[in-house]
C-alpha positions as CSV (number, residue, x, y, z in Angstrom):
1,M,0.0,0.0,0.0
2,A,1.4,3.4,-1.0
3,P,1.9,6.0,1.8
4,L,-0.9,8.6,2.2
5,R,-0.2,11.6,0.1
6,I,-1.8,14.9,1.2
7,P,-2.5,17.6,-1.4
8,T,0.4,20.1,-1.3
9,P,1.5,23.3,-3.1
10,L,5.1,22.0,-2.8
11,S,7.0,20.5,-5.7
12,D,7.4,16.7,-5.6
13,D,11.1,17.1,-4.9
14,L,10.5,19.4,-1.9
15,E,7.8,17.2,-0.6
16,D,10.1,14.2,-0.8
17,L,12.7,16.2,1.2
18,V,10.1,17.0,3.8
19,Q,9.2,13.4,4.2
20,R,12.9,12.3,4.5
21,T,13.4,15.1,7.1
22,I,10.4,13.9,9.1
23,G,11.7,10.4,8.9
24,A,15.1,11.5,10.2
25,C,13.3,13.2,13.2
26,I,11.2,10.1,13.8
27,A,14.3,8.0,13.9
28,V,15.9,10.3,16.5
29,H,12.8,10.3,18.6
30,A,12.5,6.5,18.4
31,E,16.0,6.1,19.7
32,L,16.1,8.9,22.3
33,G,12.5,9.2,23.3
34,P,11.0,12.2,25.0
35,G,12.5,14.1,28.0
36,L,15.8,15.5,26.8
37,L,16.9,19.0,26.0
38,E,16.2,20.7,22.6
39,E,19.9,21.0,22.0
40,I,20.4,17.2,22.3
41,Y,17.6,16.6,19.8
42,S,19.0,19.2,17.4
43,R,22.4,17.6,17.5
44,A,21.0,14.1,17.0
45,I,18.9,15.3,14.0
46,A,22.0,16.9,12.5
47,A,23.8,13.5,12.9
48,E,20.8,11.7,11.3
49,L,20.5,14.1,8.4
50,F,24.3,13.9,7.8
51,S,24.1,10.0,7.7
52,L,21.3,10.3,5.1
53,G,23.3,12.7,2.9
54,I,20.8,15.5,3.5
55,S,22.6,18.9,3.7
56,F,21.6,21.3,6.5
57,E,22.8,24.2,8.5
58,R,22.5,24.3,12.3
59,E,21.9,27.6,14.0
60,R,21.8,29.5,10.7
61,S,21.8,33.2,11.4
62,F,19.6,35.7,9.5
63,P,19.7,39.5,9.8
64,I,16.6,41.2,11.1
65,S,15.8,44.7,9.9
66,Y,13.4,47.3,11.1
67,R,12.6,50.3,8.9
68,G,15.7,49.6,6.9
69,A,18.0,49.4,9.9
70,L,19.7,46.2,10.9
71,I,18.6,45.6,14.5
72,G,20.0,42.1,15.1
73,H,20.2,38.5,13.9
74,H,18.1,35.5,14.6
75,R,19.3,31.9,14.5
76,L,17.2,29.0,13.2
77,D,17.6,25.6,14.8
78,L,18.1,23.9,11.4
79,L,17.7,24.9,7.8
80,V,17.5,21.8,5.7
81,E,18.9,22.1,2.1
82,G,18.1,25.8,2.3
83,Q,14.4,25.0,1.9
84,I,13.0,23.7,5.2
85,V,13.0,25.5,8.5
86,L,13.1,22.9,11.3
87,E,12.2,24.2,14.7
88,V,13.0,21.8,17.6
89,K,11.0,21.9,20.8
90,A,11.0,19.8,23.9
91,I,8.0,21.2,25.8
92,E,4.8,20.0,27.4
93,R,2.7,21.0,24.3
94,L,2.8,23.2,21.3
95,L,1.0,26.6,21.5
96,P,-0.1,29.0,18.8
97,V,2.9,31.2,19.6
98,H,5.2,28.4,18.5
99,V,3.4,28.3,15.1
100,A,3.7,32.1,14.9
101,Q,7.4,31.8,15.6
102,V,7.9,29.4,12.7
103,I,5.9,31.7,10.4
104,S,8.3,34.5,11.3
105,Y,11.3,32.2,10.6
106,L,9.8,31.3,7.2
107,K,9.5,35.0,6.3
108,V,13.0,35.8,7.5
109,S,14.6,32.8,5.7
110,R,12.3,33.0,2.6
111,A,11.7,29.3,2.9
112,R,8.3,27.9,2.0
113,I,7.9,25.2,4.6
114,G,8.5,24.9,8.3
115,L,8.4,21.8,10.5
116,L,7.7,22.4,14.1
117,M,8.7,19.3,16.1
118,N,7.9,18.8,19.8
119,F,10.2,15.9,20.9
120,N,8.4,15.7,24.3
121,A,5.4,14.1,22.6
122,E,5.0,10.4,23.3
123,I,4.6,9.8,19.5
124,L,6.5,12.4,17.4
125,R,3.9,12.6,14.7
126,S,1.5,14.0,17.3
127,G,4.0,16.7,18.1
128,L,4.6,17.7,14.5
129,R,3.2,20.8,12.7
130,R,3.7,21.5,9.1
131,I,3.5,25.2,8.2
132,V,3.5,26.2,4.5
133,L,3.6,29.7,3.2
């Protein structure tokens, strides 16, 4: 039986990359389980992505401007192949502010899709939110 395919505005190649990225996160969660720090999960995801040959940047910095003036920089947890913002959480539950955070990161990075992952979920898929602009 073929995997369930949801309608998506993303290209087939980008959707495939999203699915492989989610798979990498599920592999990390299956081995480590919930209850660790976000930094630990982020490092483990980086190791898993590397082993799969998926390029990524950890803590990629983006400039933030206000009215034309540079006011600071923001770091993303992971940017996968320059196309997917991956925000790692290890919290009791995801809140609307976490989704808003990813939307801001998508705007700053100009990526089209963000994956918000809560590794404190018993099953990672229940702690996953896809955000597409």
